[in-house]
Every structure is written in C-alpha cells, then in structure tokens.
N, C-alpha and C positions, 0 to 999 in steps of 0.2 A: 350422310350423302346418299341419294338414290343410287341404286345399283348401276343404272345406265350411265349416270354422271361419273361414278367411280371408275367404271370401265373405260370411259372416254378419256379420263385423265391418266389412267395407268398404261394404256396401250402405247402412247408416245414415250412414256418413261421406260417401259420395258424395251421398246425399240432402241431408245438412246443407250441403254445399258448394253444391248447387243452390239451396237456400233462401237462403244467404248472398249468392249472386250476384243472386237476385231482389230482395233487400232493398237491397243496397249499390250495385248497378249499375242496377237497373230501378225501384227505389223501390216495390216491391210489399210489402204487409203479409204477415207470416207466415200470418195467418189466411186469406189469399186464395190460398194456394199448396198447398192440400190435395192437388191432383193429383200433386204431386211425391212425397209420402210414401204415397199411397194403395196402391201395389203392395206395400208392406212389410207384414210381420206386425205386429200391434198393438205388441209390444215394440220392434220395429225402428222403427216409426213414432214412438213416444214418444221413443226414443233420438235419432233424427235431429232432432226438434223441440227436444229438450233441448240437444243439442250446438250447434245454430244459435243458440239463445237465449243459451247461455253465452258463445259468442264475441261476440255483439253486446253483451252486458252488460259484458264486460271488454275491449272492442276497444282502447281506448287503452292498457291494460296490455300486451296482446299486442304492439302496435306498438312500444311503448317497449322491450320485451325483444328484439324483432327488430332494431331500428334499428342497434345496434353491429355486427351481423353481415351487413348488407346494404350493399354499395357504392352501389347505386342501387335505386330502387323496382322490383320485378319486376312482370310483368303481373298484372292483378287476380286471375285464377284461381290463379296460383302464390302470390300474397300471401295469399289466403284459405286455401289449403292450409296455409301456414305458420302463419297465425293459429289455425286449428283444431288443428294439431299442438301449438302452444305452450299453448293453453288446456287440452288434454287432459293434457299433461305436467304443467302446473301443478296439475291436480286429482289427480295421483298415478297416472295411468294408466301401465302398463308401457311403458317407453321403446321396447323392441324392436318391440312390436306397433304403437305409434303411428308410429314412423319407417318401418317396413316398409310399412304401409298408405299413408302419405302419399307415399312414393316410388313405390309401385305405381300409385296414382291419378294422379300426375303423369305417369308414363310412359305411361299409357293414353291420354293426350291428345296427339294427333299434334303440335299446335302448340306444346306445352310439354314434350314428352318430353326435350328436350335439357337441361332444368333439373332433372332428377332428382338430379344430383350436388349442386346447390345446396341443394335441399330436404333431402337426406340430411345434408350437412355442417352446415347451420344448426341443424337440430333436434338433432343429436347434440351440438353445442356447448351448446345451451340446456338439454338434458335434465337434467344432474346437479343443477343448482341451481334448477330451474324453480319448485317450490312456494315456496321462500323468496324468490326474485326477484319472483314474482308478488305475494306478500304485501307486499313492500317498495314496490310502485308506488303512486302517489297514487290515491285513489278517483276513478273516472271522473266527469267533470263533465257536467252537462246542457248542451245547446247554448244559445248566448246568447239565442236567441229565447224560450226558456222560462225560463232561469235568471234573467234580469234581472227579469221580473215577479214571480217567486217571492221573490227577495230583497227587492223592494219590499213585497210582501205579508207575508212571514213572517220576514224577516231573514236575515242571512248564516248564522248558526249553525243555524237550523232548516233552511235549504236544504241546508247541508252534511250534516245528519243524514238528510234525505230522500235525498240522493245515496248516502250510505253504505248505507241500506236497499236502495235500488234496485240496488246493485252486487252483491247476493247473491241467488241463486235463492230464490224465496219458498217457504214451505210450501204445502201444499194444504189448502184449507178445504172442508168439506162441510156442507150443511144437511140435517138429519135430517127425515124425514117425520113422525116422532113424537118420542119422548123421545130426546134426544141421548146420554144416558149409556150405554145399551146399545150404540148404534152406535159410540161411542168405544172401548168395550171390545172390540167385535168387530173393529174395523179397526186397533187399536193406536194410537189417537189420544188427544187430550185435549179436554175441553170448555172452550171459551173463555168468558170472563165474559158475553158477549152470546148464548151458546147455540150457536154454530157449533162444529164438530168439526175440529180441526187435526191434520194429519199432517206429519211432517218426512221429508226425504229423497225420492229418486225414487220415484214411486208409479205403478203401472199401474192406472188407475181401474177398468177393466172387470174386473180380477181381484179387486177388493175384495169381501169378504162383503157381501151385501145389494144389490149393484149390479143384478143381473138382476131381483131382486124389487122394485126401486124403493124401497128403504129410504132413499135419499138422492140428492142431486144435488150436483154441484160448484158452489160459489158462494163467492166471497170473503166473509169476515166482514163487511166494510163493505157489500157489495152486498146482504146479507141484511137490513140495517136499514130501508131504505125501506118494504118490505112490512110489517115489524113495526110501524113507526110509523103505518101506516094503520089498524091495530087492527081488522080486519074481523071481523064476527060472522056466524055461520051464517045463510045465506039472504039476506044482503045482495047487492044488485046492484052489482057492482064492475067497473070498466073499467080494464084494464091497457094503457095506450097505449105504443107502442114496446116491445112485449112480448118479442120474440125476443131470445135463444134460449130464454127461458122460465123461468128460475129463480124470478123473482118471481111469475109466473103459478102455478107449482107451489105456492109458499108460500100464496098467496091461496086456491087451490082446496083445499089441505090444511086450511085453517082453516074450510072449509065454505061459502065464499062462492059465489054464482052468478057466475062470472067470464066476461067477454068479453075475449079477448086479441087485440089489434089490432097489426099491423105492416105496413109498406109493402113489405117485402122477402119475396118468395116463397121465395127460397133460405134465408133465415134462419128462416122459418116451418117448413121441413122439420125442422130441429132441434127446434123447439117441439113439433111433432106426435110426434116420436120420444120426447121426454121425457115427454109425456103418456101415450103408449102404455106406456112402460116402468114408469111409476109407477102406472098405473091411475087417475090423476086425470082429472077432466073439466073442460073449459072450451070455450066457444064461441070458435072461431078465425076472425078476419076479416082478410083481406088488403086493406088500404086505406091511403090517406093520412090521417093523424090529423086534419089540418085540413079534410078533406072528409067527416069522419064527424060526423053531426048527431043521432044518438039522444041524448036527454037524460033527465033524471030519475034520474041515478045516485046511489046512496048514497055511493059513494067512488070516487075515481079516483087511480090511480098513474101519474105521468108521469116516467119515467126518460128524460129528453130527450136527443136527439143532442147531442154535445159534443166537445170536443177530446180527451177520454180521457187527459188528462195525469196523472190520478191512478192510472193502471193500468200505468205504465212498468215497475214491478217484475215484472209478469207479461207485459208486451209490450215487451221491450227494443228491438224494431224501430222503435217509434214515433218516437224522435228522429231516425232515419235516413230515414224516409219522409215526415215532415212538416216544415214550416218555419215554422209559425205563421200562415201565410196562411189567411184564411177564418174566424178565430175571431170576428171581429165579425159575420159573416154567421150563424154558429152562435148567437151570443147573441141576434140579432134573431129567429131562428127559435124559440128557446126562449121568448122573450117572447110571440110569437104563440101558441105552443102552450099556455102558461099561461092566457092570456086565453080561448082557445077551450075549454080544459078547464073553466075556472070557469063558463062558460056552459052546460056540459052537466050540472052538478051540480043536484040538487034543493035546495031551501032547507034549510039545516042540514047539507048534504053536506060531505064531507071530501076534501081534495086534498093529496097528498104530491108535491112536486116534488123531483127529484134529478138530479144530474149527477156523473159520475165524473171530475171536473175539480179541479185545484188552484188555478184562477184565480178570484179574486173576481168578475171580469166574468161568469162563468158560475155564480156562487153567491150570495155576500152582496149584490153589487150587483144581481143579477137579482131577488132577493127584495124588496129595498127598492123597486125600480122597479115590481114587480108590485103591491105593496100600495098604492103611490101611484096606480096606474092603475085599481085595482079596489077602490073603497070598500066593496063588498059582501063582500070577503074579509078575514079577520083571522087573525093567528097562532093556532096551537093548541099552546101550549108543553107542555101535559100529554101530548100524543101523543109528544113527544120524551123523556119521562122513562122511557127504556127500561132494562131490566136490563143491567148491565155497562157502560153508557155513562159515561165519566169526566166529571166536572164541567168539565174543561178543554176538552172537545169542543164545548161549547155556545158558539155565536157570539154576540157582544154584540148584534147586530142581529136575533137570532132564527135558528133553524136549528141544525143540527149541522155542524161543520167537522171532517172526518176527514183526517188526513195520514199518509203512509207511515211517518213516524217515530214515530207512536203505536204502542205495543207493540213498539218497535224490538228490545227484548231477546228478544221471542218470535217475531220474524220479520216484524214490521210489519203493515200493513193498507193496503188500497187507499185512495187519496185520493178523498173524496166530499164533496159538499155536499147536505144533506137539509133541506127545509123542510116543515113541516106547517101546513096552512091549513084554515079552516072557512068555509063560506058562510053569511052572515047569514040 
C-alpha cells in the first residue's frame, strides 16, 4: 500500500482508538471529544466516529470472539486495538489492510510494541470467519442499571427488541425545511410516515445536496415530533427551552413563529447559531438558566428537558459505558421544576409540550401524571398528539406519546422519547 494511502487509513483508526480510550478508560462521552477528530478531514472524522461507535455497539461480541485466542487480558490499549480489528473484520473489511494497520499502530506505541506479534496472530486467526462468528454472537445486553427498569416497564420481549435495534448502526434522519419529498429524491432517501427523510448506510452529511443551502438539518424522526406537536402558527411567540443544538428551534422558525431559543450552555449554543446561519432562519437566542428566565405571556413553549438520554443509545452507544444510572432521580426532580416554571410563563390558553429522550417512565409517564396533579390549571391536549404517521400503539394510556427504539424496527428503529402536550386553562 502506498505510504499516503496507508496514512489515510490509519489516521481515522488511531483517532477511533483514542475515542475508545476516552470512553472506556476515562468515561468521557464521544460528543465531548471533538478535539480528537478535529484535525482529520470531514470524511476521516466521520469514519473515526463511526468506527468507535461500531466497536462500542458490539463490544461484547468482539470480546467473545477474542476470548479463545487470549491467554490473559492484554493492556487496555492492545485490547482496544484487537476490538477495533475484529469489528472491522466482521464488517467485511479487507483482512490484510486491517491486520497491517493494527500491527503498525501497536508497534508505534513504545509501551506496547512488543505485542505486535500477538495482534498479528490473533487477528489473522479471527479473520477468515469473522462475519459469520460475529453474527452468531448473542445480541449485546444493556447494563443492569438500565435493563432492570426497562424490563419492569416494557417487559422482557420488548426490552430484547430494543437491544436488537440498538445493536445495529442506525440510519440517518433529516428534517426538511420545506416539502420532504424533493429532499428525499435529491439525497436518495425515503420519506417516513411522520415526514422525516431517512437515509441508510454511511453518510457524509456535509456532502449531501442541499446542505450548504440549508434545505435540511439532521434530526432523528422521534426528535422531530415534539415541535410538530406544538403546532405553532405564523407570528406566535414561542419559547424553546433547552434549545441547543437547535433542531427544534429550526422547526419552529421554519413554521413562521417568533422564536426565542434559550439554553444554559454557551458551547452548545455555538452549534445553534451555526444552524441558524446555514438555514437562514431567524430566532432570538438567549444564554440563560431556564429556571431563572421570567419573561411570560408565551403562546407556546417547548420543553425538551435534560434527561438520562436512555432513548438515544442506538445513536450514542457510549452512553452505557459512561453512565451508571446515578442521578436519574435528580434529573426527574429538575424536570418537574422546569414543567412548573414553564407553565407559569404561558399566557392563558397557551400550549406546553414536554419531552424527554428517555425510556424510563420516571422521566415520562410518571412525570406527566405528577405534573397534572401539581398544576390544576394544566390539562392534556390529546388533539395535539394526533400527528401524521403516529401509530395508535404509541399513545400512552395516561396521556402522551411513548416512542421506543423497537418501533419501526424493520426500518431501522427510532429514538426512545416521551412527549406530552398540555394546555393552560
């Protein structure tokens, strides 16, 4: 392989290994390690992130395949090299390229150079049957801190289906600024029943037609529903609490609302400003703590509250490795305070949509029931949840929509969400 080609293949692999170390050894989220991939070209950056996510998604499969070939557990760096190599081999990557790069990367590390022979031998033994051996492994299970409450809430069978969906790299969903049909045709995707555009396979977003012109933004089909449930009309004063990175703000602005987008994180608001600039949409942006924001009289408020993010593991397979379930009670208490505060900011007759990207009833169904009990001036708005493409089975008995990753499993799934629509008396 020419030197330039070898370097171009190794740079994303080295970056992927650095990302794996950050997640597995230091418990950093992938989204917090952008500095590792920043020096790479866009395609290399996307590849490094995809490789790291693929390893995390199938970590138990890789470890089971490696176990018969390892007399004892190697150092973390070498183990991650082997995990990355096995994952790529299982995906059908050329064995000589994978093995050569993994051996070279190991040899370049002074502390681990002596283990080049082990890496070479193990990967060559695994390579011939890697795809079949990978497919024969059990579906990776969620950690006990999350699996137990999911089984209690949704049952063993549904939890198993959720795990099956999360074990596969998800498709990419886009929200069109206008009619989704022309966008789907332009990018080679298809329009989902709820109006999002879905693409399959690895995609470099910045290279898609219409990206520079702001014709779309990346947003899971589930994440696009809360703003649609708010049903804003042109000219309405709308507050998007916890707005960054801005997908819902863009939806509200594209509908013609006078939007104020608020978020406590300056770093996350940078992305929101970039999205507004790219799409040419307008919103007032405020950096503030939502609980310290006291402007009232809003026609509609969208509260996509901080949560455990347990519904997004299909897109964020690092989450089970960097969280342990601690703090969910604190998050639920914060959500309750934010609902009450948002209700006080509405004008009479105003609308509130509360959403969390969580699979836990504590952050969804239970939260809604408690909010209604605390706020007699709030009532459910079931008509707001009668959205195109929403299946009858998604409606929660206590009100709201309950979306799970196993919904649309045959089409790649959907993020887990709970969405409640409320109206002030």
